[in-house]
py3Dmol code that shows the C-alpha trace and the ligand (Angstrom):
import py3Dmol

protein = """\
ATOM      1  CA  MET A   1     -14.258 -20.203  12.873  1.00  0.00           C
ATOM      2  CA  THR A   2     -15.975 -17.866  10.433  1.00  0.00           C
ATOM      3  CA  ASP A   3     -16.281 -18.474   6.711  1.00  0.00           C
ATOM      4  CA  ASP A   4     -13.068 -17.331   5.088  1.00  0.00           C
ATOM      5  CA  ARG A   5     -14.970 -15.975   2.039  1.00  0.00           C
ATOM      6  CA  ALA A   6     -12.525 -17.457  -0.468  1.00  0.00           C
ATOM      7  CA  SER A   7     -15.133 -17.700  -3.218  1.00  0.00           C
ATOM      8  CA  GLU A   8     -15.837 -13.962  -2.947  1.00  0.00           C
ATOM      9  CA  ARG A   9     -12.114 -13.322  -3.249  1.00  0.00           C
ATOM     10  CA  ASP A  10     -11.952 -15.536  -6.345  1.00  0.00           C
ATOM     11  CA  ARG A  11     -14.688 -13.438  -7.956  1.00  0.00           C
ATOM     12  CA  LEU A  12     -12.907 -10.237  -6.960  1.00  0.00           C
ATOM     13  CA  VAL A  13      -9.673 -11.493  -8.515  1.00  0.00           C
ATOM     14  CA  ASP A  14     -11.524 -12.387 -11.735  1.00  0.00           C
ATOM     15  CA  ARG A  15     -12.763  -8.802 -11.896  1.00  0.00           C
ATOM     16  CA  LEU A  16      -9.274  -7.416 -11.265  1.00  0.00           C
ATOM     17  CA  ARG A  17      -7.865  -9.643 -13.995  1.00  0.00           C
ATOM     18  CA  ARG A  18     -10.259  -8.014 -16.464  1.00  0.00           C
ATOM     19  CA  ARG A  19      -9.920  -4.505 -15.109  1.00  0.00           C
ATOM     20  CA  THR A  20      -6.141  -4.220 -14.562  1.00  0.00           C
ATOM     21  CA  ASP A  21      -2.876  -5.420 -16.098  1.00  0.00           C
ATOM     22  CA  ALA A  22      -1.745  -6.822 -12.743  1.00  0.00           C
ATOM     23  CA  SER A  23       0.378  -9.962 -12.972  1.00  0.00           C
ATOM     24  CA  GLU A  24      -0.872 -13.360 -11.808  1.00  0.00           C
ATOM     25  CA  ARG A  25       1.641 -13.136  -8.958  1.00  0.00           C
ATOM     26  CA  VAL A  26      -0.010  -9.933  -7.708  1.00  0.00           C
ATOM     27  CA  LEU A  27      -3.521 -11.337  -8.232  1.00  0.00           C
ATOM     28  CA  SER A  28      -2.652 -14.388  -6.205  1.00  0.00           C
ATOM     29  CA  ALA A  29      -1.414 -12.106  -3.383  1.00  0.00           C
ATOM     30  CA  VAL A  30      -4.804 -10.338  -3.444  1.00  0.00           C
ATOM     31  CA  ARG A  31      -6.488 -13.739  -3.336  1.00  0.00           C
ATOM     32  CA  SER A  32      -4.508 -14.683  -0.199  1.00  0.00           C
ATOM     33  CA  VAL A  33      -5.452 -11.725   1.973  1.00  0.00           C
ATOM     34  CA  PRO A  34      -8.801 -11.735   3.844  1.00  0.00           C
ATOM     35  CA  ARG A  35      -9.856  -8.111   3.203  1.00  0.00           C
ATOM     36  CA  HIS A  36     -12.934  -8.589   5.413  1.00  0.00           C
ATOM     37  CA  ALA A  37     -10.608  -8.943   8.423  1.00  0.00           C
ATOM     38  CA  PHE A  38      -9.224  -5.422   7.801  1.00  0.00           C
ATOM     39  CA  VAL A  39     -12.413  -3.378   7.520  1.00  0.00           C
ATOM     40  CA  PRO A  40     -14.711  -2.288  10.380  1.00  0.00           C
ATOM     41  CA  ASP A  41     -17.364  -4.928  11.264  1.00  0.00           C
ATOM     42  CA  GLU A  42     -20.189  -2.823   9.888  1.00  0.00           C
ATOM     43  CA  ARG A  43     -18.409  -2.725   6.492  1.00  0.00           C
ATOM     44  CA  ALA A  44     -17.457  -6.392   6.354  1.00  0.00           C
ATOM     45  CA  ALA A  45     -20.359  -7.245   4.025  1.00  0.00           C
ATOM     46  CA  ASP A  46     -18.843  -4.936   1.380  1.00  0.00           C
ATOM     47  CA  ALA A  47     -15.257  -6.124   1.823  1.00  0.00           C
ATOM     48  CA  TYR A  48     -15.076  -7.815  -1.609  1.00  0.00           C
ATOM     49  CA  ALA A  49     -16.625  -5.013  -3.613  1.00  0.00           C
ATOM     50  CA  ASP A  50     -13.928  -3.293  -5.660  1.00  0.00           C
ATOM     51  CA  ARG A  51     -14.174   0.054  -3.917  1.00  0.00           C
ATOM     52  CA  PRO A  52     -12.618   2.072  -1.090  1.00  0.00           C
ATOM     53  CA  LEU A  53     -14.226   1.835   2.373  1.00  0.00           C
ATOM     54  CA  PRO A  54     -14.016   4.072   5.473  1.00  0.00           C
ATOM     55  CA  ILE A  55     -11.703   2.769   8.230  1.00  0.00           C
ATOM     56  CA  GLY A  56     -12.013   5.565  10.847  1.00  0.00           C
ATOM     57  CA  GLU A  57     -10.116   8.834  11.485  1.00  0.00           C
ATOM     58  CA  GLY A  58     -11.504  10.109   8.170  1.00  0.00           C
ATOM     59  CA  GLN A  59      -9.302   7.600   6.300  1.00  0.00           C
ATOM     60  CA  THR A  60     -10.133   4.916   3.733  1.00  0.00           C
ATOM     61  CA  ILE A  61      -8.840   1.529   2.674  1.00  0.00           C
ATOM     62  CA  SER A  62      -8.012   1.719  -1.059  1.00  0.00           C
ATOM     63  CA  ALA A  63     -10.063  -0.175  -3.632  1.00  0.00           C
ATOM     64  CA  PRO A  64      -8.573  -3.618  -4.386  1.00  0.00           C
ATOM     65  CA  HIS A  65      -7.838  -2.714  -8.030  1.00  0.00           C
ATOM     66  CA  MET A  66      -5.721   0.226  -6.829  1.00  0.00           C
ATOM     67  CA  VAL A  67      -3.775  -2.024  -4.445  1.00  0.00           C
ATOM     68  CA  ALA A  68      -3.194  -4.485  -7.303  1.00  0.00           C
ATOM     69  CA  VAL A  69      -2.084  -1.772  -9.745  1.00  0.00           C
ATOM     70  CA  MET A  70       0.334  -0.256  -7.212  1.00  0.00           C
ATOM     71  CA  CYS A  71       1.828  -3.628  -6.239  1.00  0.00           C
ATOM     72  CA  ASP A  72       2.246  -4.419  -9.924  1.00  0.00           C
ATOM     73  CA  LEU A  73       4.062  -1.142 -10.634  1.00  0.00           C
ATOM     74  CA  LEU A  74       6.563  -1.906  -7.855  1.00  0.00           C
ATOM     75  CA  GLU A  75       7.580  -5.159  -9.628  1.00  0.00           C
ATOM     76  CA  LEU A  76       8.505  -6.774  -6.316  1.00  0.00           C
ATOM     77  CA  SER A  77      10.835  -9.739  -5.816  1.00  0.00           C
ATOM     78  CA  PRO A  78      10.616 -12.108  -2.842  1.00  0.00           C
ATOM     79  CA  SER A  79      13.853 -10.669  -1.405  1.00  0.00           C
ATOM     80  CA  ASP A  80      12.721  -7.014  -1.565  1.00  0.00           C
ATOM     81  CA  ARG A  81      12.473  -4.725   1.451  1.00  0.00           C
ATOM     82  CA  VAL A  82       9.643  -2.241   1.089  1.00  0.00           C
ATOM     83  CA  LEU A  83       8.706   1.054   2.779  1.00  0.00           C
ATOM     84  CA  GLU A  84       4.999   1.967   2.960  1.00  0.00           C
ATOM     85  CA  ILE A  85       3.735   5.419   3.950  1.00  0.00           C
ATOM     86  CA  GLY A  86       0.171   5.259   5.319  1.00  0.00           C
ATOM     87  CA  THR A  87      -0.530   1.910   7.031  1.00  0.00           C
ATOM     88  CA  GLY A  88      -4.232   2.641   7.516  1.00  0.00           C
ATOM     89  CA  CYS A  89      -5.904  -0.665   8.347  1.00  0.00           C
ATOM     90  CA  GLY A  90      -2.891  -2.668   7.139  1.00  0.00           C
ATOM     91  CA  TYR A  91      -4.580  -4.305   4.130  1.00  0.00           C
ATOM     92  CA  HIS A  92      -2.277  -2.917   1.442  1.00  0.00           C
ATOM     93  CA  ALA A  93       0.748  -3.820   3.597  1.00  0.00           C
ATOM     94  CA  ALA A  94      -0.518  -7.403   3.891  1.00  0.00           C
ATOM     95  CA  VAL A  95      -0.900  -7.775   0.113  1.00  0.00           C
ATOM     96  CA  THR A  96       2.594  -6.296  -0.361  1.00  0.00           C
ATOM     97  CA  ALA A  97       3.986  -8.646   2.307  1.00  0.00           C
ATOM     98  CA  GLU A  98       2.849 -11.608   0.176  1.00  0.00           C
ATOM     99  CA  LEU A  99       5.217 -10.360  -2.557  1.00  0.00           C
ATOM    100  CA  CYS A 100       8.396  -9.298  -0.731  1.00  0.00           C
ATOM    101  CA  GLU A 101      10.592  -9.988   2.290  1.00  0.00           C
ATOM    102  CA  THR A 102       9.699  -7.164   4.699  1.00  0.00           C
ATOM    103  CA  VAL A 103       7.344  -4.195   4.795  1.00  0.00           C
ATOM    104  CA  SER A 104       8.195  -1.236   7.049  1.00  0.00           C
ATOM    105  CA  SER A 105       5.102   0.926   7.330  1.00  0.00           C
ATOM    106  CA  VAL A 106       4.638   4.376   8.867  1.00  0.00           C
ATOM    107  CA  GLU A 107       1.218   5.613  10.025  1.00  0.00           C
ATOM    108  CA  TYR A 108       0.352   9.077  11.297  1.00  0.00           C
ATOM    109  CA  HIS A 109      -2.645   8.090  13.442  1.00  0.00           C
ATOM    110  CA  GLU A 110      -1.677   6.246  16.614  1.00  0.00           C
ATOM    111  CA  ARG A 111      -4.983   4.377  16.862  1.00  0.00           C
ATOM    112  CA  LEU A 112      -4.873   3.127  13.255  1.00  0.00           C
ATOM    113  CA  ALA A 113      -1.252   2.032  13.700  1.00  0.00           C
ATOM    114  CA  ARG A 114      -2.042   0.103  16.878  1.00  0.00           C
ATOM    115  CA  GLN A 115      -5.064  -1.625  15.367  1.00  0.00           C
ATOM    116  CA  ALA A 116      -3.186  -2.486  12.175  1.00  0.00           C
ATOM    117  CA  ARG A 117      -0.272  -3.897  14.172  1.00  0.00           C
ATOM    118  CA  GLU A 118      -2.582  -6.119  16.233  1.00  0.00           C
ATOM    119  CA  ARG A 119      -4.567  -7.264  13.193  1.00  0.00           C
ATOM    120  CA  LEU A 120      -1.453  -8.083  11.166  1.00  0.00           C
ATOM    121  CA  ALA A 121      -0.001 -10.048  14.095  1.00  0.00           C
ATOM    122  CA  THR A 122      -3.248 -12.004  14.567  1.00  0.00           C
ATOM    123  CA  LEU A 123      -3.292 -12.903  10.872  1.00  0.00           C
ATOM    124  CA  GLY A 124       0.358 -13.981  10.977  1.00  0.00           C
ATOM    125  CA  TYR A 125       1.933 -11.169   8.951  1.00  0.00           C
ATOM    126  CA  GLU A 126       5.196 -11.249  10.888  1.00  0.00           C
ATOM    127  CA  THR A 127       7.195  -9.540   8.141  1.00  0.00           C
ATOM    128  CA  VAL A 128       5.273  -6.248   8.447  1.00  0.00           C
ATOM    129  CA  ARG A 129       6.427  -3.722  11.071  1.00  0.00           C
ATOM    130  CA  VAL A 130       4.423  -0.591  11.818  1.00  0.00           C
ATOM    131  CA  ARG A 131       5.503   2.622  13.503  1.00  0.00           C
ATOM    132  CA  VAL A 132       3.615   5.784  14.390  1.00  0.00           C
ATOM    133  CA  GLY A 133       5.113   8.891  12.859  1.00  0.00           C
ATOM    134  CA  ASP A 134       5.232  11.365  10.031  1.00  0.00           C
ATOM    135  CA  GLY A 135       5.737   9.367   6.879  1.00  0.00           C
ATOM    136  CA  ARG A 136       7.311  12.374   5.170  1.00  0.00           C
ATOM    137  CA  GLU A 137      10.467  11.400   7.066  1.00  0.00           C
ATOM    138  CA  GLY A 138      10.324   7.745   6.012  1.00  0.00           C
ATOM    139  CA  TRP A 139      11.846   5.140   8.333  1.00  0.00           C
ATOM    140  CA  PRO A 140      15.625   5.641   8.005  1.00  0.00           C
ATOM    141  CA  GLU A 141      16.567   2.889  10.487  1.00  0.00           C
ATOM    142  CA  HIS A 142      15.633   0.176   7.985  1.00  0.00           C
ATOM    143  CA  ALA A 143      16.851   1.938   4.804  1.00  0.00           C
ATOM    144  CA  PRO A 144      17.853   1.391   2.077  1.00  0.00           C
ATOM    145  CA  TYR A 145      14.651  -0.025   0.616  1.00  0.00           C
ATOM    146  CA  ASP A 146      14.196  -1.680  -2.761  1.00  0.00           C
ATOM    147  CA  ALA A 147      10.840   0.010  -3.169  1.00  0.00           C
ATOM    148  CA  CYS A 148       8.559   2.552  -1.490  1.00  0.00           C
ATOM    149  CA  TYR A 149       4.930   3.536  -1.984  1.00  0.00           C
ATOM    150  CA  LEU A 150       2.565   6.109  -0.538  1.00  0.00           C
ATOM    151  CA  THR A 151      -1.117   5.402   0.113  1.00  0.00           C
ATOM    152  CA  CYS A 152      -1.853   9.116   0.577  1.00  0.00           C
ATOM    153  CA  ALA A 153      -1.348  11.921  -1.925  1.00  0.00           C
ATOM    154  CA  ALA A 154       1.724  14.175  -1.714  1.00  0.00           C
ATOM    155  CA  ARG A 155       2.210  17.457  -3.550  1.00  0.00           C
ATOM    156  CA  GLU A 156       5.576  15.982  -4.456  1.00  0.00           C
ATOM    157  CA  VAL A 157       7.289  12.830  -3.187  1.00  0.00           C
ATOM    158  CA  PRO A 158       9.247  13.956  -0.075  1.00  0.00           C
ATOM    159  CA  ASP A 159      13.037  13.929  -0.588  1.00  0.00           C
ATOM    160  CA  PRO A 160      13.783  11.689   2.431  1.00  0.00           C
ATOM    161  CA  LEU A 161      11.739   8.917   0.797  1.00  0.00           C
ATOM    162  CA  VAL A 162      13.702   9.165  -2.445  1.00  0.00           C
ATOM    163  CA  GLU A 163      16.926   9.120  -0.404  1.00  0.00           C
ATOM    164  CA  GLN A 164      15.876   5.959   1.463  1.00  0.00           C
ATOM    165  CA  VAL A 165      15.381   3.948  -1.749  1.00  0.00           C
ATOM    166  CA  ARG A 166      18.488   2.305  -3.220  1.00  0.00           C
ATOM    167  CA  PRO A 167      19.695   3.246  -6.720  1.00  0.00           C
ATOM    168  CA  GLY A 168      17.665   1.208  -9.194  1.00  0.00           C
ATOM    169  CA  GLY A 169      14.750   1.037  -6.751  1.00  0.00           C
ATOM    170  CA  VAL A 170      11.230   2.251  -7.422  1.00  0.00           C
ATOM    171  CA  LEU A 171       8.701   4.594  -5.776  1.00  0.00           C
ATOM    172  CA  VAL A 172       4.989   4.631  -6.531  1.00  0.00           C
ATOM    173  CA  ALA A 173       2.803   7.470  -5.284  1.00  0.00           C
ATOM    174  CA  PRO A 174      -0.312   9.497  -5.909  1.00  0.00           C
ATOM    175  CA  VAL A 175       1.002  13.006  -6.573  1.00  0.00           C
ATOM    176  CA  GLY A 176      -1.013  16.217  -6.612  1.00  0.00           C
ATOM    177  CA  ASP A 177      -3.549  18.101  -4.589  1.00  0.00           C
ATOM    178  CA  ARG A 178      -7.179  17.823  -5.668  1.00  0.00           C
ATOM    179  CA  VAL A 179      -6.168  16.502  -9.058  1.00  0.00           C
ATOM    180  CA  GLN A 180      -3.792  13.606  -8.550  1.00  0.00           C
ATOM    181  CA  ARG A 181      -1.782  11.356 -10.841  1.00  0.00           C
ATOM    182  CA  LEU A 182      -0.340   7.985  -9.958  1.00  0.00           C
ATOM    183  CA  VAL A 183       3.387   8.191 -10.704  1.00  0.00           C
ATOM    184  CA  ARG A 184       6.191   5.662 -10.748  1.00  0.00           C
ATOM    185  CA  LEU A 185       9.687   6.975 -10.079  1.00  0.00           C
ATOM    186  CA  THR A 186      12.916   5.106 -10.685  1.00  0.00           C
ATOM    187  CA  VAL A 187      15.736   6.170  -8.388  1.00  0.00           C
ATOM    188  CA  GLY A 188      19.236   6.732  -9.759  1.00  0.00           C
ATOM    189  CA  SER A 189      22.502   7.274  -7.857  1.00  0.00           C
ATOM    190  CA  ASP A 190      21.689  10.999  -7.782  1.00  0.00           C
ATOM    191  CA  GLY A 191      17.950  11.254  -7.160  1.00  0.00           C
ATOM    192  CA  ILE A 192      15.042  10.539  -9.494  1.00  0.00           C
ATOM    193  CA  ARG A 193      16.102   9.067 -12.848  1.00  0.00           C
ATOM    194  CA  GLU A 194      12.802   8.378 -14.561  1.00  0.00           C
ATOM    195  CA  ARG A 195       9.157   9.279 -13.994  1.00  0.00           C
ATOM    196  CA  THR A 196       6.154   7.633 -15.640  1.00  0.00           C
ATOM    197  CA  ASP A 197       2.476   8.566 -15.314  1.00  0.00           C
ATOM    198  CA  HIS A 198      -0.192   5.938 -14.636  1.00  0.00           C
ATOM    199  CA  GLY A 199      -3.372   7.967 -14.768  1.00  0.00           C
ATOM    200  CA  GLY A 200      -5.682   9.989 -12.570  1.00  0.00           C
ATOM    201  CA  VAL A 201      -6.379   8.776  -9.020  1.00  0.00           C
ATOM    202  CA  ARG A 202      -8.059   9.975  -5.831  1.00  0.00           C
ATOM    203  CA  PHE A 203      -6.380   9.432  -2.451  1.00  0.00           C
ATOM    204  CA  VAL A 204      -6.623  11.051   0.989  1.00  0.00           C
ATOM    205  CA  PRO A 205      -3.910  13.727   1.507  1.00  0.00           C
ATOM    206  CA  LEU A 206      -0.493  13.131   3.030  1.00  0.00           C
ATOM    207  CA  LEU A 207      -0.963  14.891   6.398  1.00  0.00           C
ATOM    208  CA  GLY A 208       1.363  17.805   7.091  1.00  0.00           C
ATOM    209  CA  ASP A 209       1.850  18.375   3.383  1.00  0.00           C
ATOM    210  CA  HIS A 210      -1.191  20.502   2.479  1.00  0.00           C
TER     211      HIS A 210
END
"""
ligand_1 = """\
26
SAH
N -2.825 1.454 2.840
C -3.975 1.774 3.638
C -4.679 2.994 3.086
C -4.862 3.991 4.160
S -5.387 5.603 3.646
C -4.901 0.586 3.808
O -4.689 -0.453 3.181
O -5.812 0.697 4.611
C -3.896 6.545 3.868
C -3.266 6.490 5.212
O -2.185 7.400 5.208
C -4.180 6.895 6.368
O -4.218 5.885 7.316
C -3.506 8.155 6.926
O -3.655 8.292 8.327
C -2.064 7.944 6.512
N -1.262 9.161 6.447
C -1.631 10.381 5.981
N -0.620 11.257 6.108
C 0.411 10.588 6.673
C 1.735 10.951 7.066
N 2.212 12.192 6.915
N 2.516 9.987 7.607
C 2.055 8.721 7.778
N 0.816 8.324 7.430
C 0.004 9.238 6.879
"""
view = py3Dmol.view(width=600, height=400)
view.addModel(protein, "pdb")
view.setStyle({"model": 0}, {"cartoon": {"style": "trace"}})
view.addModel(ligand_1, "xyz")
view.setStyle({"model": 1}, {"stick": {}})
view.zoomTo()
view.show()
């Protein structure tokens, strides 16, 4: 049994508490998830630094503060059903899973999806399901969702994703090309009702979109 590195996570959470407005509920979700189990072995030493790390296929795991900010913007309840676009290594999905009922996550790269699925199962995240596919189409079989977020940047949030979120639900996404903004959209009965801007961000692109 390896050291679970809880004290490093405590220090990380202290930093996030200073650096973000994330709620204690979100911070405690970050504290629960062993980020070192999601990154490649050669990166494990850096797992509790607040920065993105490479995870293969030219993709990156987001910095912990970004995961916390995005989870916070979704304002999740324990009964919520969430759609994630861009599973990557599965870390963000695991933090989200601590805050809601189910996470349905779509990943473009078959290898990343398979590894994330195995890792999440090993760690006991039974409420996260992963499928390989083009996230621009969402995952209609499990719609409607209470919330959706993208971990890759879209020129504009694809319509099918807006359609798969229930009225009153929320979407959070990095939007833009080289210059990206983190946006939060509230869905109404007839499409997007409200859009707020949460600052400049830098994410890998939504594949197929650029
Ligand atoms: N949430 C991830 C971050 C992964 S980076 C984590 O915690 O590790 C963004 C991910 O989006 C990458 O894995 C990339 O392969 C995926 N992605 C990019 N375009 C996509 C698309 N069109 N459909 C589904 N996934 C996509």
